[in-house]
C-alpha positions in Angstrom: 0.0 0.0 0.0 1.4 3.3 -1.0 1.9 6.1 1.6 1.8 8.8 -1.1 -1.5 10.6 -1.2 -2.4 12.4 -4.4 -4.3 15.7 -4.3 -6.3 17.5 -6.9 -6.3 21.3 -7.0 -9.4 21.6 -4.8 -8.2 19.2 -2.0 -4.7 20.7 -2.1 -6.1 24.2 -1.4 -8.2 22.9 1.4 -5.1 21.2 2.9 -3.2 24.5 2.8 -6.1 26.4 4.4 -6.1 23.8 7.3 -2.5 24.5 8.1 -2.0 26.8 11.2 -0.5 30.2 10.8 3.1 30.4 12.1 4.6 33.8 12.9 8.4 34.1 12.6 10.3 34.7 15.8 10.3 38.4 16.8 14.2 38.4 17.1 14.5 37.2 13.5 12.5 40.2 12.2 14.6 42.6 14.3 17.9 41.2 13.0 16.8 41.4 9.3 15.6 45.0 9.6 18.8 45.9 11.5 20.9 44.5 8.7 19.0 46.5 6.1 19.3 49.7 8.1 23.1 49.2 8.5 23.5 48.9 4.7 24.9 45.4 4.8 25.0 43.6 1.5 26.8 40.7 -0.1 29.7 41.8 -2.2 30.0 40.2 -5.7 32.8 37.8 -6.2 35.7 39.6 -7.8 36.8 38.1 -11.1 40.5 37.6 -11.7 42.0 40.0 -14.2 43.7 38.1 -17.1 47.4 38.8 -17.4 48.5 39.4 -21.0 52.1 38.3 -21.5 53.8 39.6 -24.6 55.9 37.0 -26.3 59.4 38.0 -27.3 59.6 39.0 -31.0 61.9 37.2 -33.2 64.9 39.3 -34.2 66.5 39.2 -37.6 70.3 39.3 -37.2 72.8 40.8 -39.5 75.4 39.0 -41.6 77.6 41.3 -43.7 75.2 44.3 -43.2 72.2 42.6 -41.6 71.5 39.9 -44.1 68.4 38.0 -43.1 69.3 34.7 -44.7 72.1 32.2 -44.3 74.2 31.4 -47.3 75.0 27.8 -48.1 78.4 27.2 -49.6 79.4 24.0 -51.4 82.8 22.9 -50.3 84.6 21.1 -53.1 81.3 19.8 -54.4 81.2 17.4 -51.4 79.6 19.1 -48.4 77.6 22.1 -47.5 78.7 24.8 -45.0 76.0 27.0 -43.7 77.1 30.5 -42.8 74.7 31.7 -40.1 73.8 35.3 -39.5 76.3 37.3 -37.3 76.0 40.6 -35.5 79.7 41.2 -35.5 80.5 44.4 -37.3 84.0 43.2 -38.0 82.6 40.4 -40.1 80.5 42.9 -42.0 83.5 45.1 -42.6 85.6 42.2 -43.7 83.2 41.5 -46.6 83.3 45.1 -47.8 87.1 45.2 -47.5 87.5 42.1 -49.6 85.3 43.5 -52.3 87.1 46.9 -52.3 90.5 45.1 -52.4 89.5 43.3 -55.6 88.1 46.5 -57.0 91.5 48.1 -56.6 93.2 45.5 -58.8 94.6 46.6 -62.2 93.0 43.7 -64.0 89.6 44.2 -62.4 86.6 42.4 -64.1 83.1 43.3 -63.1 79.6 42.2 -63.9 76.0 42.4 -62.7 73.3 39.8 -62.6 69.6 39.6 -61.6 68.4 36.2 -60.5 64.6 36.4 -60.2 64.9 39.2 -57.7 68.3 38.6 -56.2 70.9 41.0 -57.6 74.7 40.3 -57.7 77.5 42.9 -58.1 80.4 40.7 -59.2 84.1 41.6 -59.1 87.2 39.5 -60.0 90.9 39.7 -60.3 93.1 37.0 -62.0 96.3 38.5 -60.6 94.9 38.3 -57.0 93.2 35.0 -57.7 90.1 36.3 -56.0 86.5 37.1 -56.9 83.1 37.4 -55.3 79.7 39.0 -55.4 77.7 41.4 -53.2 74.2 39.9 -53.0 71.0 42.0 -52.4 67.3 41.2 -52.6 65.7 37.8 -52.6 65.0 35.4 -55.4 61.3 34.4 -56.0 61.5 30.7 -56.6 59.5 27.5 -55.9 59.3 26.3 -52.3 62.5 24.6 -51.2 64.5 26.0 -54.0 67.4 28.5 -54.1 69.6 30.4 -56.5 72.9 28.5 -56.8 75.9 30.6 -58.0 78.5 29.1 -60.3 81.8 30.7 -61.0 83.7 29.9 -64.1 87.4 30.5 -63.6 89.9 31.7 -66.3 91.1 28.0 -66.6 87.5 26.9 -67.4 86.9 25.3 -64.0 83.4 25.6 -62.7 82.8 25.8 -59.0 79.8 26.5 -56.8 80.0 29.7 -54.8 76.9 29.1 -52.7 73.1 28.9 -52.7 71.1 32.1 -52.2 68.0 31.5 -50.1 64.6 33.2 -50.5 65.0 35.4 -47.4 65.9 39.1 -47.9 69.6 39.9 -48.4 71.3 43.2 -47.8 74.9 43.6 -48.9 75.8 39.9 -48.3 79.4 39.2 -49.5 79.7 35.8 -51.3 83.4 35.0 -52.0 84.2 32.8 -54.9 87.0 30.1 -55.1 89.7 31.8 -57.2 89.1 34.2 -60.0 86.1 34.3 -62.3 85.5 35.2 -65.9 81.9 34.1 -66.0 79.1 33.6 -63.5 76.0 31.4 -63.9 73.0 31.2 -61.5 70.6 28.3 -61.6 67.6 27.2 -59.7 68.6 24.3 -57.5 67.4 22.7 -54.2 68.5 24.6 -51.1 70.9 21.8 -50.2 72.8 22.6 -53.4 73.7 20.6 -56.5 77.1 19.1 -57.5 76.7 20.7 -60.9 74.2 23.0 -62.7 71.1 21.1 -63.4 68.2 23.5 -62.9 66.7 26.4 -64.8 69.1 29.1 -65.7 68.2 32.3 -63.8 71.1 34.5 -65.0 74.4 34.3 -66.9 77.0 37.0 -67.1 80.4 37.3 -68.6 82.7 39.6 -66.7 84.5 42.4 -68.5 
C-alpha cells in the first residue's frame, strides 16, 4: 500500500487552508531590519584579471650588413657549409674590405646579374686569384629552391660559390673560389647541387 496521497487542486487548497499560521520569531525580524538599516550587502565575487604576457619577438640578425638569410656554400662539391647570420660588425667590414681590395686591382673584371629578384654585383681579379659577389634582394622561386651561383674561372673550371635562399639579403658578401670570368646562376634545391642542373636564372660574362 502506498503512503503517497495524491491531491487534486481543490483538495490541495483545502489542505493549505487547514495549516495553522506560524509567525516568525520576533528576534529574527529585528535582525533582518537591523541589517537592512546598516546597509549590509553581499559583495559580488571579484573576477580575476587576465594577465597578458607579450611573447618575445623574433629578431633578424645581420650577416655582412644585416642579411636575413644564411648562405649555403658548397665545399669542393662534397659538403655544404651554412654561414649563419652574425652581428659582429668586424665580419661585415671584412666582406666590404674584400670587395674593395679586388676592385683596386689593375685587372679588375666586373659584372651584374639579376636572378629572379636577387641582384649580384660581381668583381674578379686574376692576378689576385680572388673574386666574389655582393648579394642583395631575394629570389622568387619555388618552395625549397634557391639560386645557386656558379663561378667559371679563367682556366675553365666551374665551382659552386653558394646557394642564395629566398630570405631578404642586404649587402651579403659571397666569396668565390679563385678568379672568375663568367658567372651562372641556376635554380637548385636549397641543399645545393654538385653541378648546374636546374633552370638558368642568370648568366653574365665579366669584363
